[in-house]
Structure formats: structure tokens, C-alpha cells
N, C-alpha and C positions, 0 to 999 in steps of 0.2 A: 495754638497761636503761632508758633514758629513755622508750622507748615503753611500758614496763610500769608506769611510775609513775602513780599515781592512776587506774588503768585503769577501775575501776568507775564513778567519777563522770564520767570522760571519755566513757564509752560512753553514760551517761544523758544527757549534755549534747550528744551528736552532733546537729548541725543546729540547735542553739538559736540564736535571735537575740534582740535586745533588750539589756537591761542585766543583767549578772551581777555581783553585789557579793560580794567575798571579805572575810571578817572572821576574826580570830583573833589570839592573842597573838604575840609575837616568836618567830621561828624555828619556825613550824609548817608552812611551805611555801606560804604564800599566793602569793608572787611566782612561785615555780616552777610552781604549778598554773595561775596566770594565763597564763603564757607557753605552757604546754602546751595550754590551751584555745584560745589564739589560733592556735597552730601547727596544731591539728586543724581549726579553722575555715578557715584559709587553704587547707588541703588540699582542702576542700569548696567552694572558690571564694567564701567569705564574706568581705566587706570588714570589717575589724576596727579597733577603737580601744582604747587603754589609757588610762584616767584614773588616774594614779598619785597617790593621796591620802596616801601614807605620807611625811609631811613630814620625818621623821627619817632615813629610809633610802631616799632617792629613787632610782628607776631612770630616771625621766624628768625632766630639768631639775634645778635646784639644790635644796638643802634649804630648808625653810620656805616652799615653794611647792607648789601642786598643778599637775601637768603633764599635758598631753594629747599622745599620740603616735598618729598615724594609721598603720595598718599594712596595707599592700597586698601585701607580699611577705615572704619569709623574710629578705631583706636588711634590710628595715625592722625586723623583729623582733630581728635581731642588732645593731641600732644604735638602741637606745631612748633614749640619753642626751639627744639633741637634741630638745627639745620642739617640737611644732607650735603650741602655745599654752600660756601660763602664767597662773596667778592667784596673787597674793601672799597668804599667810596670816600670815607674820611670826613664826612660832615653830615649833619642832620638837616641841612638846608641846601637846595641845589645851586645857590649863588656861588659861582666859581668852580663848581664840580660837575657841570653838566656832562662833560666828556667822560670822566670815569664812571659817572652814574649810568649813562647810556651803554657804555661798554660792559659794565657789570651785568646789567639786565639782559643785554643781548647774549652774553656768554652763557648765562644760566638758562635762558630760554632755549638756546641751542642744545645744551646738555639735557634739558627736560624733554625736548622733542624725541630724543632717542629712547626715553624710558616711560613716557606717559602719552595718553591719547588726548586728554584735555588739560590745558595749561592755563591757569588763572594768573594774571599779572595784576597785583594790587599796588597802586602807585601812590606817590606822595600827594599831599593836599595843595601843593603849589600849582595853581591853575591860572593865575592872573599875571599880567605884564609880560615883558619879553622873556624873562627866565622861565616862567611857567609854561608859556606857549612853546618856546624852543624845546624844553625838556620833553613835553608830551608829544610834540611832532616827531622828534627824532627817536623817541622810544617806539612809537608806532611804526616809523619808517624801518627800523631795524628788527623789531620783534615780529613784524608782519602779522598782526592779529587778524583773524577772520571777522571778529566782532569787537567793537569798542562800545562799552556801556558807560554813558556819561550821566552821573547823578548831579543835578544842578539845582540851585535855588535861583529863581528869576532868570535873568539872561547873562549871568556872570561868565559862563563858559562859551557863549556864542562865538567868540573869535577862534577858540581852539576847535570847536565842533565844525565851524566853517572851513578851517584849514584842512582838517582830516577828510571831510567830504570832498573838498575840492582837489586835493593832491594825492590822496591815497585810496586804495580800493576797498578798505575795510568797511563793513556795514557799521553804521553808528546808530545806536539806540539811545534815546534821551529819556531819562526818568526824573521825576521829582522825588525827593526824599519822602519816605512814608510817614515819618513823624517829624514834628518841628522840635529838633533837639537844639538846645542852646550850646553853641560851640564852646569847648573848654577855653577858659581864659589863660593868659600868659603864665600866671602863677601855677595853675593846675597843670598846664602843659609842661612847665619846667620841673614840677615835682614828679610827674610821670616819667620824664626823660631821666631824671636823676635816679629814680628807682631802677630803671633798666640798666644804667651804667653800674649801679651798685651791685646788681646781680652778676653782671659779667666780670666785675673787678672785685668780687667779694673777698673778704679776708678769711684766712691768711693768704696774702698775695706774694708769691715768690718774685724775687728780683734777679735778673740775669745781666751780667756785665756784657756790654756790646761795644764794638769798634765803630768809628765814624765811617767806615767803608761799606757798611751793610745796608745803607739807606737808598731808597728811591722816593723822590728825586735825590741824586747824588749831592752831598753837602759841598758847598763852594770851598775852594782852597782857603785855608786860614780862618774858616768859620768858627766863631766862638760857640761852644756847646751850651752855655748857660741858657740862651733863649729857648732851647728845646724843652726845658723842664716843664712837665705837665702836659706835653703835647701827646695826643693819641696817635697810635700807630697800628697798622694792620700787620699781624704776625703772618708772614708768608712761608710756605714750605718750598722745597726745591722744584715742585711741579707748578708753581705759580698760584697755588690755592691759598685763600685766606683761612687761617685756623681760628682766628678770633682777634680780640683787641688787646692792646697793651698801652701803658702810659710811661713816657720817658721820665727818668728821675736823674737829675744832674746834681752831683755832690763833689765839689772841688774839681779835680781833673778827671773824675770818673763818671761815665754815663751808663746807666742801667735801664732796663725795661722791666716794668712791673706787669707780669702777665701769668696766666695759668696755662699758656700754650708754648712754653719755652723749649720743651723737649725736642720738637721737630722743626724748630725755627731755623730758617736759612737766610732771611732778610726781613727788613722792616720798611713798610710804606708809610710815609709821613702824612698825617691827616691835617685838617684845617680846623681843629678844635683843641682847646685845652680843657682838661678835666681836673677838678680839685678832688683828690683822693680822700679828703675828710668829709666834704659835703656832697660831692659828685655833681656840683654845679658846673656848667659848661660855659666857655667863652669862645666865640668864633674868631679865627685868625686868618690872615692871608699869607700863604706860603711865600709869595713874591716879596712881601714886606719882611717876613721873618728871615728869609735867606739873604736878601740883597738890600733891605732897607728902602725899597722902592714902593711907592703907592701905585695901585692900579686904577685909581680914580682919575 
């Protein structure tokens, strides 16, 4: 059965190299198709990489990050969770983080080009409105895919498909989902996200004392540290790579970061989410409001 799934597009993609970007709303089969394309390429002796840009439903690395997995064997394909490289985005929704999201994907695609022949970019389910269109357009603009595969129901992605065909040189293949899957509801999606954060921030979780000078963006002069409590951060090393996630813990005058990646930590990038370390429920925040008390609306 697995061999028959997406048979037509897989036949058309046989022997393809370069960057292939998958776009579509939730539960249309992007991740499944990506894995099948990688499996087919491996059978042909093609070295592969997966850039997982779905920050809410990550297959590679933790949520709120873009992950790179280099895939040279079936065993690698069956063990995607451990990333070969990470870039921090700081949110599970592109609203307010389009720039860091696009930069993260572009950086990992550039890295993957040096080490793989076929690079699959699996994207977020945000395909509607200005944010979804802007994100997908700039991802395609910088990642420079040779092929974009759009999985859509009805005509929901016609604006994005039209933009890609009008302004960029990538071939765009449009598919309908093979099966009518009922998209996960908000409760189910929240539970899945909480489970992913629970895995990344599993107990026992060491806490490391940090100074207010280690953050990006830089904290404003006189900034009260208490509002940072519960905020996710990307743990960065001295090479600018993300090692994983942490959560800030403010107690009195002391600020700590709870993380499994403190040994090589050289700085912290502030995210746009708060995570409850008891329930692992998340709340979106706006850094502009957090730092300056200003609304972006």
C-alpha cells in the first residue's frame, strides 16, 4: 500500500535532484510524501536531506525550530527526530516571525546543498492570508526550489500557486490529497504540541543561571526580568548554531534557563512563546509588547 501512495508524482520525480519544496494546509500528506520521495531517492543511490520547516509539528528536532536531517540510509529515514543542525525561530506560528523563519530555512538549505543531492523542504500549514502567502513566497525565493509540490483542497492555495508561477522559475505541481483526512482540531493539535515540548524539556531539567547581557534581542535598559518567566529561548553556541530549547525561570532577582543544552551555551535568543513547565501548554506573546509595552496592532 505504501508503495502505491502518491504514485504519479513519485514517478514524475524519479531521479530528481536539487531542492523540492512541499506546501499545503494541515493533514494533506506533505510529510508522508516527503518521506516517500526520500525513500525513492535512496533506492536510486541519491544522498538526501530533509529540512523540516513545520515549526508546529516537527519531525526533525523540537518545535519552534527549523531542523536539518541528513539521510544516507533507510535507518536515517526511520530516525528523523535527532537533527543534524537546528535554527531557532521562536514560535510555532509564522505571525510575527516570518523573517527568522525564512532565514532559518535558507541557512539550512544552503548547508544541505553542500552535503546532499536531493533536499526536501517540508513547510508549515500556514497557506492562507497575507502571512501564509508572504512566508511561502519568500521561502521559495530564497530556497530556490527546482520543484514546488502543492497539496491543496479545492482552490484554497490558488493565490500562492499563482504568485509562485508568476514571479519565480520553479516548476509547480498541484496535487489533491489522496485521502479525505479530517484535520486535527485545536485540542488535538495543542496536545501534540505539548507532547513535543515535554520531550524536549523532559525532567530532570537542569537550570543554569544567566546574565541579562546574553540575550538577542538585547534587553532594554532597566528592563524588569519578571515578564521573561516562562518564555522559550533558543540555546545558541559560539558558532551561531541552535543547540535546542530552554525556558526562562525568574525567581526574585535571579534569572535561570531550564535546558538540557547548557554545557555549550554562549547566548540565548528570545522566542515568542511561553511554555508552562507543568502542563507544557503554550501561549503566544509579542516581543515588542514584552520589551517595550507597545502593541503592534
